Backbone as a ProteinNet text record, in pm:
[ID]
protein_1_A
[PRIMARY]
XXXXXXXXXXXXXXXXXXXXXXXXXXXXXXXXXXXXXXXXXXXXXXXXXXXXXXXXXXXXXXXXXXXXXXXXXXXXXXXXXXXXXXXXXXXXXXXXXXXXXXXXXXXXXXXXXXXXXXXXXXXXXXXXXXXXXXXXXXXXXXXXXXXXXXXXXXXXXXXXXXXXXXXXXXXXXXXXXXXXXXXXXXXXXXXXXXXXXXXXXXXXXXXXXXXXXXXXXXXXXXXXXX
[TERTIARY]
-1497.7	-1483.6	-1339.6	-1304.2	-1168.4	-1159	-1048.9	-1006.8	-887.2	-887.6	-781.2	-706.5	-571.3	-486.2	-404.5	-411.4	-335.5	-262.2	-129.8	-53.7	-35.1	-28.6	-13	46.7	122.2	165.1	93.6	-7.2	-98.3	-26.7	70.8	133.3	34	-50.6	-148.9	-282.1	-357.9	-490.3	-581.8	-565	-653.1	-631.7	-509.8	-480	-541.8	-522	-577.6	-728.4	-792.3	-937.9	-988	-910.5	-948.7	-953	-855.7	-850.6	-960.5	-986.3	-1094.1	-1230	-1249.5	-1375.9	-1394.8	-1284.6	-1289.5	-1315.5	-1246.5	-1255.8	-1388.5	-1445.9	-1575.9	-1685.9	-1663	-1761.2	-1748.2	-1648.4	-1628	-1694.9	-1795.5	-1881.2	-1805	-1695	-1620.1	-1529.7	-1521.5	-1444.7	-1540.7	-1531.1	-1624.3	-1548.4	-1416.2	-1337.1	-1210.3	-1189.2	-1069.8	-1008.7	-884.8	-814.5	-702.3	-713.9	-612.6	-524.2	-394.6	-296.6	-238.8	-285	-236.9	-111.4	2.7	128.9	177.7	84.8	118.8	42.4	108.1	38.5	-15.9	35.3	-6.1	-121	-170.6	-279.5	-388.7	-510.2	-622.3	-679.7	-726	-786.9	-930.4	-1013.2	-1158.5	-1216.7	-1275.6	-1347.4	-1464.5	-1581.9	-1699.5	-1756.5	-1733.9	-1792.5	-1782.8	-1890.2	-1887.1	-1786.4	-1734.8	-1633.6	-1494.1	-1477.4	-1344.3	-1320.8	-1204.9	-1159	-1020.8	-1002.1	-875.3	-805.7	-685	-603.9	-498.1	-518	-422	-310.1	-187.9	-65.7	-3.5	54.2	124.1	264.2	315.4	445	438.4	532.2	535.7	580.4	492.5	525.9	607.9	614.4	671.8	590.7	646.2	569.5	540	646.3	630.9	555.3	581.8	511.3	362.7	335	196.4	122.1	190.6	128.2	97.5	188.4	163.7	40.3	35.1	-74.2	-207	-210.5	-333.9	-381.3	-287.5	-327	-386.5	-331.8	-383.7	-520.4	-568.6	-699.4	-807.8	-773.9	-875.6	-964.4	-1081.1	-1182.9	-1202.4	-1147.3	-1178.5	-1068.5	-1103.8	-1006	-906.8	-953.3	-867.8	-826.7	-702.4	-654.7	-590.9	-580.9	-508.3	-428.3	-302	-222.7	-189	-218.6	-200	-111.4	-28.8	38	-67.2	-30.5	-118.9	-89.7	-1	36.2	-10.8	-104.8	-157.1	-309.1	-357.8	-499.7	-534	-628	-663	-794.9	-822.8	-948.2	-1063.4	-1182.4	-1302.7	-1305.8	-1346	-1366.8	-1242.5	-1125.3	-1003.7	-984.5	-1028.2	-1018.1	-1111.3	-1227.8	-1322	-1262.7	-1205.3	-1146.1	-1036.8	-954.6	-847.1	-905.9	-999.2	-1060.3	-1132.2	-1197.4	-1274.2	-1185.7	-1052.9	-962.3	-949.8	-996.5	-996.2	-858.7	-753.6	-619.9	-594.7	-663.8	-650	-712.5	-807.4	-872.7	-795.6	-692	-612.5	-529.4	-522.9	-461.9	-312.6	-246.8	-102.8	-62.1	-160.1	-127.6	-86.4	25.5	68.5	16.8	93.2	60	59.6	-19.2	-17.5	39.2	122	177.5	186.5	209.6	210.5	350.3	392	515.4	482.4	530.2	487.5	525.5	626	664.5	565.3	475.1	377.2	236.9	221.3	86	45.8	-82.3	-133.2	-130.1	-13.4	7.6	-40.8	-147.4	-213.2	-166.8	-42.9	10.1	49.7	152.2	201.6	215.5	144.1	151.6	78.4	143.3	85.5	-49.1	-75.1	-199.1	-313.1	-284.7	-385	-420.6	-523.2	-560.1	-693	-746.3	-867.7	-841.8	-931.6	-907	-885.3	-799.2	-780.1	-902.5	-911.4	-1024.2	-1033.5	-1147.6	-1166.1	-1245	-1266.3	-1348.3	-1268.8	-1135.7	-1055.2	-1103.2	-1105.6	-1149.4	-1037.2	-918.3	-804.3	-813.2	-841.1	-846.7	-708.2	-695	-563.2	-514.7	-385.5	-327.3	-206.2	-145.1	-47.3	78	191.2	319.2	373.7	404.7	459.6	597.1	623.7	756.8	855.8	977.6	1085.4	1194.4	1226.3	1332.9	1272	1285.1	1214	1297.7	1423	1510.5	1553.2	1488.1	1524.2	1399.5	1295.9	1174.9	1179.8	1109.2	1088.6	940.1	896.6	755.2	660.3	708.5	615.1	518.2	562.4	479.4	381.8	373.3	274.2	132.2	111.8	-19.4	3.8	-40.8	-26.5	-161.9	-198.2	-322.2	-298	-377.8	-362.3	-459.5	-442.7	-518	-443.3	-517.4	-453.5	-359.4	-391.7	-306.2	-169.6	-154.5	-24.9	54.6	6	80.7	159.6	282.6	371.4	420.9	410.3	453.1	598.2	623.2	754.3	833.7	963.5	1044	1039	1015.7	988.9	1112.2	1233.6	1351	1361.1	1286.8	1277.7	1168.7	1202.5	1103.7	1035.1	1108	1047.1	1051	1169.8	1183.9	1205.1	1199.8	1222.3	1107.9	1003.7	889.5	823.6	812.3	752.2	841.7	972.8	1065.7	1052.6	1034.6	1020.9	895.4	784.7	661.9	674.1	743.6	761.9	844.5	954.6	1036.8	962.6	873.2	798.8	692.2	658.7	563.4	637.6	764.6	844.2	797.2	724	673.6	541.9	494.1	368.3	396.6	297.9	309.5	272.3	365.6	342.5	347.9	268.7	248.3	261.2	302.6	286.5	151.8	84.4	-38.3	-5.7	-57.2	-28.7	-158.4	-140	-246.9	-352.9	-318.2	-416.4	-398.5	-507	-495.5	-472.9	-356.9	-317.7	-239.4	-262.6	-176.6	-89.3	39.8	133.6	209.7	186.3	242.4	379.4	480.1	609.2	671.1	641.7	709.9	677	579.6	544.8	645.7	737.2	836.3	922.5	937.9	1010.6	1160.5	1232.4	1378.4	1442.5	1508.2	1577.1	1696.9	1784.8	1902	1850.9	1753.4	1697.5	1638.6	1564.7	1502.8	1609.2	1712.4	1819.6	1893.3	1908.2	1972.2	1889.6	1759	1672.3	1683.6	1690	1709.1	1837.9	1946.3	2070.5	2062.9	1997.9	1982.7	1898.7	1790.1	1704.7	1783.9	1867.7	1948.6	2043.8	2105	2195.1	2120.2	2006	1923.9	1876.8	1836.5	1787	1893.3	2017.1	2125.2	2149.2	2114.4	2128.2	2015.2	1892.1	1771.1	1767	1806.1	1783.3	1836.6	1956.9	2003.1	1912.5	1841.7	1755.5	1623.8	1583.9	1455.4	1465.6	1583.8	1602.6	1605
-372.2	-357.9	-380.4	-326.4	-333	-412.8	-487.6	-550.6	-472.1	-438.4	-364.4	-452.6	-442.8	-524	-429.3	-448.7	-361.3	-447.5	-463.8	-529.1	-435.2	-487.9	-399.6	-478.9	-408	-461.4	-388.8	-311.6	-246.7	-153.4	-78.3	21.4	135.8	170.3	276.2	233.6	148.8	104.5	219.7	333.7	449.3	503.6	503.3	551.1	453.7	327.5	222.9	235.4	253	262	385	496.7	617.6	594.2	523.8	494.9	393.8	300.4	203.2	272.1	374.4	450.9	505.2	550.4	602.7	488.2	377.2	269.8	199.5	176.7	110.4	198.9	327.9	419.6	439.3	380.4	393.2	275.5	305.7	201.1	109.6	152.1	72.5	-33.1	-20	-114.4	-206.3	-336.8	-431.2	-537.5	-527.9	-627.9	-564.3	-575.3	-520.3	-633.1	-666.4	-771.8	-711.8	-731.4	-680.8	-800.5	-784.8	-883.4	-841.6	-900.9	-867.7	-940.8	-875.6	-938.3	-925.1	-887.8	-876.9	-988.2	-1097.7	-1210.9	-1177	-1068.1	-1032.4	-936.7	-887.2	-794.2	-839.8	-810.8	-839.3	-706.7	-701.5	-582.2	-605.9	-521	-536.5	-413.3	-438.4	-334.4	-406.2	-380.7	-453.7	-396.8	-468	-431.8	-549.9	-581.3	-699.3	-696.8	-583.8	-573	-619.9	-626.3	-643.1	-785.6	-843.6	-972.1	-954.4	-999.4	-987	-1125.8	-1127.6	-1252.9	-1240	-1306.1	-1299.3	-1400.5	-1350.1	-1435.6	-1473.6	-1595.7	-1644.3	-1582.9	-1524.3	-1453	-1341.5	-1247.6	-1133.1	-1181.5	-1163.5	-1199	-1085.2	-970.7	-848.7	-803.1	-714.8	-647.4	-729.9	-772.8	-834.1	-965.4	-1048.6	-1174.3	-1150.8	-1043.3	-1008.6	-966.5	-892.9	-855.2	-980.9	-1073.8	-1199	-1273.2	-1283.8	-1352.6	-1284.3	-1152.6	-1081.3	-1095.7	-1086.3	-1099.1	-1237.5	-1336.9	-1473.8	-1498.6	-1401.7	-1417.5	-1334.6	-1237.4	-1145.5	-1209.8	-1147.5	-1200.4	-1111.3	-988.6	-893.9	-885.3	-824	-800	-693.7	-591.4	-478.6	-490.8	-448.2	-449.6	-315.7	-294.5	-183.7	-235.5	-194	-228.3	-97.7	-89.2	33.1	9.7	106.9	108.5	134.7	99.1	127.7	262.6	342.7	474.2	589.4	562	668.3	682.5	803	831.7	909.5	854.7	916.3	988.4	1067.3	1142	1049.4	1098.7	1016.9	979.1	854.4	798.5	812.3	799.4	814.6	703.7	582.6	473.1	500.9	546.2	585.9	697	798.2	913.6	860.1	769.5	719.1	633.3	547.9	459.8	540.9	651.3	730.3	800.3	799.1	854.8	765.2	637.9	537.3	485.3	528	486.9	339.6	283.8	144.3	54	108.1	26.7	17.2	96.8	92.1	-38.7	-102.7	-231	-228.4	-115.6	-110.3	-55	-37.9	9	-108.7	-90	-187.8	-157.5	-70	-39.5	110	155.6	295.7	292.4	389.7	397.3	539.6	552.6	680.2	712	842	893.6	1025.8	1042.2	1156.8	1289.4	1293.3	1418.9	1473.9	1389.2	1425.3	1433.6	1435.8	1433.8	1570	1590.7	1702.6	1657.2	1669.7	1611.1	1706.2	1669.8	1758.4	1721.6	1739.9	1720.7	1581.8	1564.9	1431	1418	1507	1501.2	1377.1	1311.2	1185.9	1205.3	1324.9	1343.9	1390.4	1414.6	1464.4	1350.6	1274.4	1156.4	1173.6	1295	1317.6	1307.6	1253.2	1241.6	1375.8	1385.2	1512.5	1555.2	1684.1	1743	1682.3	1636.2	1580.4	1671.3	1795.6	1885.9	1958.3	1938	2002.1	1965.9	2064.8	2041.5	1988.3	1972.6	1923.5	1772.6	1712.5	1567.3	1506.7	1381.2	1317.9	1307.9	1322.5	1297.5	1207.1	1165.6	1058.8	1090.9	1054.3	1070.1	932.7	906.5	772.6	758	639.5	613.7	562.6	611.5	563.1	494.5	547.4	493.3	426.6	295.3	218.5	209.6	251.9	222	345.7	457.4	577.3	632.2	549.5	595.5	574.5	661.1	646	641.6	550.7	547.4	503.9	453.8	418.6	311.1	222.7	111.9	148.6	274.6	313.3	294.5	305.2	281.7	231.9	112.2	52.9	6.3	40.3	-2.2	-68.1	-168.2	-233.4	-345.9	-416.9	-542.1	-656	-754.4	-871.6	-938.9	-940.3	-1004.6	-943.9	-819.3	-748.8	-758.7	-836.5	-862.5	-993	-989.7	-1105.1	-1135.8	-1258.3	-1291.9	-1250.4	-1174.1	-1125.2	-1234.7	-1253	-1354.9	-1338.7	-1450.7	-1443.7	-1403.5	-1416.3	-1377.9	-1223.3	-1149.4	-1004.1	-976.8	-923	-908.2	-776.2	-663.9	-534.6	-444.2	-431.5	-333.7	-407	-328.9	-371.7	-456	-479.5	-547.9	-462.8	-330.4	-241.2	-233.8	-228.4	-227.8	-355.8	-466.6	-595	-596.3	-544.8	-540.4	-450.9	-339.2	-247.7	-311.3	-378.7	-442.9	-556.5	-625.4	-732.7	-675.2	-545.9	-479.1	-381.6	-404.2	-307.2	-294	-387.1	-376.1	-305.1	-255.2	-177.7	-39.2	45.4	178.9	183	226.1	239.9	388	423.4	567.3	601	729.1	790.1	856.9	845.2	914.3	1051.3	1160.4	1294.4	1367.2	1462.7	1548.7	1474.1	1363.6	1294.2	1341	1391.2	1433.5	1312.8	1311.4	1199.7	1252.6	1195	1216.8	1093.2	1114	1001	1022.3	929.4	941.2	862.2	925.9	856.5	806	867.7	833	695.2	625.8	489.9	383.9	425.3	330.8	281.2	150	89.7	103.2	146.6	158.8	84.6	-22.3	-98.1	-166.4	-225.5	-297.2	-414.4	-486.3	-598.4	-549.5	-436.9	-380.7	-339.1	-267.5	-224.6	-340.2	-451	-570	-629.5	-630.8	-681.6	-598.2	-464.8	-378.5	-407.6	-429.2	-461.9	-598.7	-693	-822.1	-811	-731.6	-709.7	-648.3	-552.4	-488.5	-586.2	-670	-770.3	-865.8	-910.5	-1002.7	-935.6	-811.2	-738.4	-724.2	-696.1	-683.8	-818.2	-929.3	-1056.2	-1087.4	-1041.4	-1064.4	-974.7	-851.9	-748.3	-782.1	-837.9	-866.2	-964.7	-1048.9	-1148.2	-1090.9	-972.6	-917.7	-786	-733.7	-603.4	-623.3
-869.8	-726.2	-685	-566	-518.2	-389.3	-376.7	-251	-200.4	-73.5	-11.6	87.2	86.2	176.4	264.3	396.4	488.8	589.9	580.6	685.6	803.1	924	1042.2	1157.4	1244.5	1370	1485.9	1449.4	1545.3	1643.2	1592.8	1678.5	1706.1	1606.9	1621.4	1561.3	1634.1	1584.2	1551.8	1619.3	1593.2	1454.1	1408.7	1270.8	1170.7	1196.4	1106.7	1102.2	1216.8	1220.3	1146.3	1155.4	1084.1	934.6	885.3	739.9	703.2	789.3	760	752.1	835.1	824.7	682.4	622.5	484.4	387.9	399.7	307.2	305.6	424.1	427.9	371.3	369.2	314.4	165.2	106	-39.3	-108	-186.3	-246.1	-338.1	-395.1	-492	-418.6	-286.6	-204.5	-134.4	-163.8	-95	-17.8	-8.1	63.3	119	248.3	313.2	396.7	365.5	439	522.4	651.7	748	781.3	757.9	797.8	931.6	1040.3	1175.2	1206.4	1203.7	1228.5	1373.2	1459.6	1604.9	1680.4	1713.1	1777.7	1915.5	1974.2	2110.5	2114.5	2001.5	2000	1901	1933.5	1847.6	1796.1	1672.7	1617.1	1590.4	1644.1	1632.9	1558.2	1446.7	1370.5	1303.4	1346.6	1304.6	1176.2	1067.5	937.9	848.6	775.9	690.1	576.4	543.4	438.6	489.9	619.6	674.2	721.8	686.4	732.6	792.8	918.9	986.7	985.4	929.6	927.7	1036.6	1148.5	1260.6	1235.4	1249.7	1226.5	1357	1355.5	1475.8	1493	1380.7	1385.7	1282.2	1293.6	1199.6	1062.4	965.7	826.9	758.8	825.7	768.5	645.4	571.9	467.2	346.7	277.5	147.1	148.7	247	262.4	292.6	364.7	397.3	268.5	183.1	55.3	-24.9	-32.3	-104.3	-46.6	82.5	149.6	116	126.1	100.2	-39.5	-136.5	-277.9	-305.9	-243.9	-266.4	-197.6	-118.6	-51.3	-112.2	-201.8	-248.3	-353.9	-370.9	-465.1	-586.8	-586.7	-690.6	-795.7	-908.9	-1015.8	-975.4	-905.4	-869.3	-723.3	-693.4	-557.1	-520.2	-392.3	-333.6	-214.7	-205.2	-88.8	-15	113.2	189	311.2	342	471.9	580.3	705.2	818.5	880.3	815.2	870.7	781.3	691.8	608.3	627.7	613.1	622.5	497.8	416.7	289.9	297.4	194	187.8	150.8	168.2	140	-8.3	-30.2	-166.7	-253.7	-191.8	-274.2	-373.4	-341.7	-438.3	-557.8	-532.4	-639.8	-723.6	-657.3	-730.3	-828.1	-783.7	-870.1	-983.7	-948.4	-1050.4	-1154.1	-1114.8	-1212.5	-1317.5	-1290.2	-1388.8	-1511.7	-1497.2	-1607.9	-1641.3	-1572.7	-1612.4	-1582.4	-1479.3	-1446.3	-1552.2	-1629.4	-1726.4	-1858.2	-1872.4	-1996.2	-2000.3	-2115.8	-2126.1	-2095.6	-2120.9	-2101.9	-1966.8	-1875.6	-1735.8	-1649.3	-1578.7	-1484.3	-1343.8	-1270.5	-1132	-1111.4	-1010.6	-967.1	-825.3	-792.3	-660.9	-606.7	-473.6	-408.3	-364.5	-385.7	-331.3	-263.7	-140	-60.3	-119.7	-208	-269.8	-368.1	-412.7	-514.9	-464.3	-333.5	-276.9	-225.3	-205.7	-125.5	18	81.4	213.6	318.5	379.9	479.4	621.8	646.9	782.9	811.1	895.4	933.8	1086.4	1158.7	1304.7	1356	1454.3	1506.7	1570.2	1629.6	1698	1609.1	1484.2	1391.3	1298.1	1335.9	1257	1188.8	1182.3	1109.6	960.1	881.8	735.6	672.9	573.3	506.8	425.8	399.6	326.6	183.5	148	12.5	-81.5	-42	-119.8	-227.3	-230.9	-333.5	-472	-561.5	-698.8	-787	-731.5	-811	-816.1	-934.1	-941.3	-936.8	-894.8	-901.4	-1045.9	-1064.2	-1195.2	-1177.5	-1286.2	-1280.7	-1364.4	-1313.9	-1382.4	-1411.6	-1540.2	-1568.9	-1516.9	-1453.8	-1397.5	-1502.5	-1491.2	-1579.5	-1502.8	-1384.8	-1303.8	-1179.9	-1171.1	-1064.3	-936	-935.3	-823.1	-744.1	-767.7	-690.4	-613.8	-601.3	-539.9	-389.8	-314.8	-170.8	-144.8	-59.8	-15.8	-128.7	-240.4	-347.9	-303.3	-216.5	-171.4	-60.2	-22.8	79.8	32.5	-96.4	-154.5	-298.9	-330.5	-464.1	-510.1	-631.4	-690.9	-826.3	-859.6	-986.7	-1006.1	-1114.4	-1138.4	-1076	-1029.7	-967.2	-1061.4	-1191.7	-1289.4	-1303.8	-1253.9	-1260.2	-1133.3	-1037.9	-914.9	-931.7	-892.5	-889	-749.5	-704	-568.9	-550	-446.9	-414.5	-347	-384.2	-316.2	-166.9	-95.6	47.8	125.4	69.2	143.8	153.7	73.5	88.7	188.1	307.5	413.9	412.1	404.6	429.2	311.5	245.9	137.7	5.4	-100.3	-240.3	-296.8	-221.9	-281.7	-385.9	-359.5	-459.6	-585.3	-566.6	-680.6	-761.5	-693.7	-759	-847.3	-792.6	-869	-990.5	-974.7	-1088.2	-1198.2	-1156.1	-1261.2	-1330.6	-1260.8	-1323	-1418.4	-1400	-1489.6	-1583.5	-1608.5	-1682.9	-1830.7	-1880.6	-2015.2	-2025.1	-1907.9	-1903.5	-1850.7	-1851.1	-1799.5	-1650.5	-1568.5	-1424.3	-1385.9	-1289.3	-1261.1	-1110.3	-1086.8	-958.4	-951.6	-835.8	-811.3	-755.1	-816.8	-770.8	-727	-639.4	-594.5	-512.9	-447.2	-364.1	-218	-154.1	-17.8	73	138.2	224	341.3	459.9	576.3	591.1	601.3	617.2	744.7	843.6	976.4	971.4	916.9	892.8	1019.8	1133.1	1258.2	1308.2	1243.5	1283.7	1238.7	1151.6	1098.6	1217.3	1226.2	1334.2	1309.5	1415.7	1403.9	1522.4	1491.5	1599.9	1528.9	1610.3	1549.2	1463.8	1509.3	1432.2	1300.4	1308	1187.7	1089.4	1137.4	1050.2	985.5	1057.8	1002	890.1	907	802.5	677.1	693	579.8	504.3	580	517.1	443.4	506.5	439.1	313.5	321.4	201.6	89.4	121.5	20.2	-49.1	29.2	-26.3	-118.5	-71.1	-152.6	-283.2	-268.8	-388.7	-493.8	-453.8	-553.3	-625.4	-559.6	-625.7	-720.3	-682.5	-763.9	-885.5	-867.8	-969.2	-1107.3	-1122.1	-1261.4	-1338.4	-1267.7	-1334	-1380.5	-1325.9	-1364.5	-1439	-1450.1	-1517.4	-1670.2
[MASK]
++++++++++++++++++++++++++++++++++++++++++++++++++++++++++++++++++++++++++++++++++++++++++++++++++++++++++++++++++++++++++++++++++++++++++++++++++++++++++++++++++++++++++++++++++++++++++++++++++++++++++++++++++++++++++++++++++

């Protein structure tokens, strides 16, 4: 069974709810943890699979992942952005490939260049068609530091997750996890029908400063884990 972790600041609860409709209907998913990083908003979605962890301040991305992982009960986990909408039973589709069961597999991740991307319009939040006969396939990663959006969806075993240094707030958490799994095989997920609403990314002076700080910290951490 899978535990799913989704951090959010609730900019678009309708998009989050659309993806939750898919997740709660997937029999292989029995636990969904929402990290609500917006102290001013509450998120309500009534389903026994879902647990909402309301925060008093924004934990940002990487610290939210750490929190979620430490709360899950299953062997397998998934980390999702709150700005993607996947096809029905997408976790089951990936699991049925058996790649996660291989002993030398580290993590699976998503990159928008390799997806069946069915539109990114903000007003189109219906789940993408899942009737395609093309099964997901996987490309083994070799270069961990040139990826974009890899952390939008990450799947793996809990034993292959490593707590990300808390000083990294938003970016490089996915790179950190890949480097910590460098002795295993890590993969890009391809041909998965997904809608990615990229415009939800926050852009402000404070946000840009955090990115600069994360980059500086990452250059200091990288030599120790490469």
